[in-house]
KEVOZA-702746 format. One line per 2 residues: number of its first residue (from 1); their letters; for each residue x, y, z of N, C-alpha, C. Coordinates in Angstrom, 1 decimal, m for minus. Layout:
residues N
NUM) A) X:Y:Z:X:Y:Z:X:Y:Z; ...
end
This chain:
residues 119
1) XX) 0.9:m1.2:0.0:0.0:0.0:0.0:0.9:1.2:0.0; 0.6:2.2:m0.9:1.4:3.4:m1.0:0.9:4.4:0.1
3) XX) 1.8:5.1:0.7:1.4:6.1:1.7:1.6:7.5:1.0; 0.6:8.3:1.2:0.7:9.7:0.6:0.6:10.7:1.7
5) XX) 1.3:11.8:1.5:1.3:12.9:2.4:m0.1:13.6:2.4; m0.8:13.4:1.3:m2.2:14.0:1.3:m3.1:13.3:2.2
7) XX) m2.9:12.1:2.7:m3.8:11.4:3.6:m3.6:11.9:5.0; m2.5:12.5:5.4:m2.3:13.0:6.8:m3.3:14.0:7.2
9) XX) m3.5:15.1:6.5:m4.5:16.1:7.0:m5.9:15.5:7.2; m6.4:14.7:6.3:m7.7:14.1:6.4:m7.8:13.2:7.6
11) XX) m6.7:12.4:7.8:m6.7:11.5:9.0:m6.7:12.2:10.3; m5.9:13.2:10.3:m5.8:14.0:11.6:m7.1:14.7:11.9
13) XX) m7.7:15.3:10.8:m9.0:16.0:11.0:m10.1:15.1:11.5; m10.1:13.9:10.9:m11.1:12.9:11.3:m10.9:12.5:12.7
15) XX) m9.7:12.2:13.1:m9.3:11.8:14.5:m9.7:12.8:15.5; m9.4:14.1:15.2:m9.7:15.2:16.1:m11.2:15.4:16.2
17) XX) m11.9:15.3:15.1:m13.4:15.5:15.1:m14.1:14.4:15.9; m13.6:13.1:15.8:m14.3:12.1:16.5:m13.9:12.0:18.0
19) XX) m12.7:12.4:18.3:m12.3:12.4:19.7:m12.7:13.7:20.4; m12.8:14.8:19.7:m13.2:16.0:20.4:m14.7:16.3:20.6
21) XX) m15.5:15.7:19.7:m16.9:15.9:19.8:m17.5:15.7:21.1; m17.3:14.6:21.9:m17.9:14.5:23.2:m17.5:15.6:24.1
23) XX) m16.2:16.0:24.1:m15.8:17.0:25.0:m16.3:18.4:24.7; m16.8:18.6:23.5:m17.4:19.9:23.2:m18.8:20.1:23.7
25) XX) m19.5:19.0:23.9:m20.9:19.1:24.3:m21.0:19.5:25.8; m22.1:20.3:26.0:m22.3:20.8:27.4:m23.8:20.6:27.8
27) XX) m24.1:21.0:28.9:m25.5:20.9:29.4:m25.8:19.5:29.9; m26.9:18.9:29.4:m27.4:17.6:30.0:m26.7:16.4:29.4
29) XX) m25.7:16.6:28.5:m25.0:15.5:27.9:m23.9:15.0:28.9; m24.0:13.8:29.3:m22.9:13.3:30.2:m22.2:12.1:29.4
31) XX) m20.9:11.8:29.7:m20.2:10.8:29.0:m20.9:9.5:29.0; m21.7:9.1:29.9:m22.4:7.8:29.9:m23.4:7.7:28.8
33) XX) m23.8:8.8:28.2:m24.8:8.8:27.2:m24.2:8.5:25.8; m22.9:8.4:25.7:m22.3:8.1:24.4:m21.6:6.8:24.5
35) XX) m21.8:6.0:23.4:m21.2:4.7:23.3:m20.2:4.7:22.1; m19.0:4.4:22.3:m18.0:4.3:21.2:m17.8:2.8:20.9
37) XX) m17.7:2.5:19.6:m17.3:1.2:19.1:m16.6:1.3:17.8; m15.9:0.2:17.5:m15.2:0.2:16.3:m14.4:m1.2:16.1
39) XX) m13.8:m1.3:14.9:m13.0:m2.5:14.7:m12.0:m2.2:13.6; m11.0:m3.1:13.5:m10.1:m3.1:12.4:m10.0:m4.6:11.9
41) XX) m10.0:m4.7:10.6:m9.9:m6.1:10.0:m9.1:m6.1:8.8; m8.6:m7.3:8.4:m7.9:m7.5:7.1:m8.8:m8.4:6.3
43) XX) m8.9:m8.2:5.0:m9.6:m9.0:4.1:m8.7:m9.4:2.9; m9.0:m10.5:2.3:m8.1:m11.0:1.2:m8.4:m10.2:m0.1
45) XX) m9.6:m9.6:m0.2:m9.9:m8.8:m1.4:m11.1:m8.0:m1.1; m11.0:m6.7:m1.2:m12.2:m5.8:m0.9:m13.0:m5.8:m2.2
47) XX) m14.2:m6.4:m2.2:m15.1:m6.4:m3.3:m16.4:m5.6:m3.0; m16.8:m4.8:m4.0:m18.0:m4.0:m3.9:m18.8:m4.3:m5.2
49) XX) m20.0:m4.8:m5.0:m20.9:m5.2:m6.1:m20.2:m6.1:m7.1; m19.4:m7.1:m6.6:m18.8:m8.1:m7.4:m17.5:m7.7:m8.1
51) XX) m17.1:m6.4:m7.9:m15.8:m6.0:m8.5:m14.8:m5.7:m7.4; m13.5:m6.0:m7.7:m12.5:m5.8:m6.7:m12.1:m4.3:m6.6
53) XX) m12.2:m3.8:m5.4:m11.8:m2.4:m5.2:m10.3:m2.3:m4.7; m9.7:m3.5:m4.4:m8.4:m3.5:m4.0:m7.4:m4.1:m5.0
55) XX) m7.9:m4.2:m6.2:m7.0:m4.8:m7.3:m6.7:m6.3:m7.1; m7.5:m7.0:m6.4:m7.3:m8.4:m6.1:m6.3:m8.6:m5.0
57) XX) m5.9:m7.5:m4.3:m4.9:m7.6:m3.2:m5.6:m7.5:m1.9; m4.9:m7.9:m0.8:m5.5:m7.8:0.5:m5.8:m6.3:0.8
59) XX) m6.7:m6.0:1.7:m7.1:m4.7:2.1:m7.2:m4.6:3.7; m7.0:m3.5:4.2:m7.2:m3.2:5.7:m8.4:m2.3:5.8
61) XX) m9.3:m2.7:6.6:m10.6:m1.9:6.8:m10.8:m1.7:8.3; m11.5:m0.6:8.6:m11.9:m0.3:9.9:m13.0:0.7:10.0
63) XX) m13.6:0.8:11.2:m14.7:1.7:11.5:m14.6:2.2:12.9; m15.2:3.4:13.1:m15.4:3.9:14.4:m16.8:4.5:14.5
65) XX) m17.6:4.3:15.5:m18.9:4.8:15.7:m19.1:5.4:17.0; m19.8:6.5:17.0:m20.2:7.1:18.3:m21.8:7.2:18.3
67) XX) m22.4:6.6:19.2:m23.8:6.5:19.4:m24.3:7.2:20.6; m25.3:8.1:20.5:m25.8:8.8:21.7:m27.1:8.1:22.1
69) XX) m27.4:8.1:23.4:m28.6:7.5:23.9:m29.9:8.1:23.3; m29.8:9.3:22.8:m31.0:9.9:22.1:m31.3:9.3:20.8
71) XX) m30.4:8.5:20.2:m30.6:7.9:18.9:m29.7:8.5:17.8; m29.0:9.6:18.1:m28.1:10.2:17.1:m26.8:9.4:17.1
73) XX) m26.3:9.3:15.9:m25.0:8.6:15.7:m24.2:9.3:14.6; m22.8:9.0:14.7:m21.9:9.5:13.7:m20.8:8.5:13.6
75) XX) m20.2:8.4:12.4:m19.1:7.4:12.3:m18.4:7.5:11.0; m17.4:6.7:10.9:m16.5:6.6:9.7:m16.1:5.2:9.4
77) XX) m16.1:4.8:8.2:m15.6:3.5:7.8:m14.5:3.7:6.7; m13.4:3.0:6.7:m12.4:3.2:5.7:m11.8:1.9:5.3
79) XX) m11.3:1.9:4.1:m10.7:0.7:3.5:m9.5:1.1:2.6; m8.5:0.4:2.6:m7.4:0.6:1.5:m8.0:0.1:0.2
81) XX) m7.7:0.8:m0.9:m8.2:0.4:m2.2:m7.0:0.5:m3.2; m7.2:0.1:m4.4:m6.3:0.2:m5.5:m7.0:0.5:m6.8
83) XX) m7.1:1.7:m7.2:m7.8:2.0:m8.5:m7.0:2.9:m9.4; m5.7:2.7:m9.3:m4.8:3.4:m10.3:m4.2:4.7:m9.7
85) XX) m4.4:5.0:m8.5:m3.8:6.2:m7.9:m4.4:7.5:m8.3; m5.7:7.6:m8.6:m6.3:8.9:m9.0:m7.0:9.5:m7.8
87) XX) m6.8:9.0:m6.6:m7.6:9.4:m5.5:m7.1:10.7:m4.9; m7.9:11.5:m4.3:m7.5:12.7:m3.6:m6.8:12.3:m2.3
89) XX) m7.3:11.3:m1.6:m6.7:10.9:m0.4:m5.7:9.8:m0.5; m5.1:9.6:m1.7:m4.2:8.4:m1.9:m5.1:7.2:m2.3
91) XX) m4.7:6.1:m1.7:m5.4:4.8:m2.0:m6.3:4.5:m0.8; m7.3:5.2:m0.6:m8.2:5.1:0.5:m9.6:5.4:0.2
93) XX) m10.6:4.6:0.6:m12.0:4.9:0.6:m12.4:5.3:2.0; m13.0:6.4:2.1:m13.5:6.9:3.5:m15.0:7.2:3.4
95) XX) m15.8:6.5:4.1:m17.2:6.7:4.2:m17.6:7.3:5.5; m18.1:8.5:5.4:m18.6:9.3:6.6:m20.1:9.2:6.7
97) XX) m20.6:9.0:7.9:m22.1:8.9:8.0:m22.5:9.5:9.4; m23.8:10.0:9.4:m24.4:10.5:10.6:m25.9:10.4:10.4
99) XX) m26.6:10.3:11.6:m28.0:10.3:11.5:m28.7:10.1:12.8; m30.0:9.7:12.8:m30.8:9.4:13.9:m31.6:8.2:13.7
101) XX) m31.7:7.3:14.7:m32.6:6.2:14.7:m33.4:6.0:16.0; m34.6:5.6:15.9:m35.4:5.4:17.0:m36.7:4.8:16.7
103) XX) m37.4:4.3:17.7:m38.8:3.8:17.6:m39.8:5.0:17.6; m40.5:5.1:16.5:m41.5:6.2:16.4:m42.9:5.8:16.8
105) XX) m43.1:4.5:16.7:m44.4:4.0:17.2:m44.1:2.5:17.5; m44.9:1.8:18.3:m44.6:0.4:18.7:m44.4:m0.4:17.4
107) XX) m43.3:m1.1:17.4:m42.9:m1.9:16.3:m42.5:m1.3:15.0; m42.3:0.1:15.0:m41.9:0.8:13.8:m40.7:1.7:14.2
109) XX) m39.5:1.3:13.6:m38.3:2.1:13.9:m37.9:2.9:12.6; m37.5:4.1:12.8:m37.1:5.0:11.7:m35.6:5.2:11.8
111) XX) m34.9:5.2:10.7:m33.5:5.5:10.6:m33.3:6.5:9.5; m32.9:7.7:9.9:m32.7:8.8:8.9:m31.2:9.2:9.0
113) XX) m30.5:9.2:7.9:m29.1:9.5:7.9:m28.5:10.0:6.6; m27.3:10.4:6.7:m26.6:10.9:5.5:m25.3:10.1:5.4
115) XX) m24.8:9.8:4.2:m23.6:9.1:3.9:m22.8:9.8:2.8; m21.5:10.0:3.1:m20.6:10.6:2.1:m19.5:9.7:1.8
117) XX) m19.3:9.4:0.5:m18.1:8.6:0.1:m17.0:9.5:m0.3; m15.8:9.3:0.2:m14.7:10.2:m0.2:m13.6:9.2:m0.7
119) X) m13.0:9.5:m1.9:m12.0:8.6:m2.4:m10.7:9.5:m2.6
end
């Protein structure tokens, strides 16, 4: 996997945004209201809709999620990719998402969110 200096600012910004967000909140938000989760994994080939996004090579993937007890959530998922080096962030796919989920009536759950793919 090729490392690019262009990935550093995006990685630093994402890290600061995800780690600083809980400390910026005030009022009735207490640390116990936020749940953080995540994972890192290796795969033999990152495939999306039947096509290899990693050029048939292994890929490293990971995610981090922050969920609030009110139903709001924010997170990021990333994977190494290989598509010829035309990416703004080097050879990386970064998916950023945020939204709200909750039960709006008995037996009916609503999930409204936004997703942004960055390559």
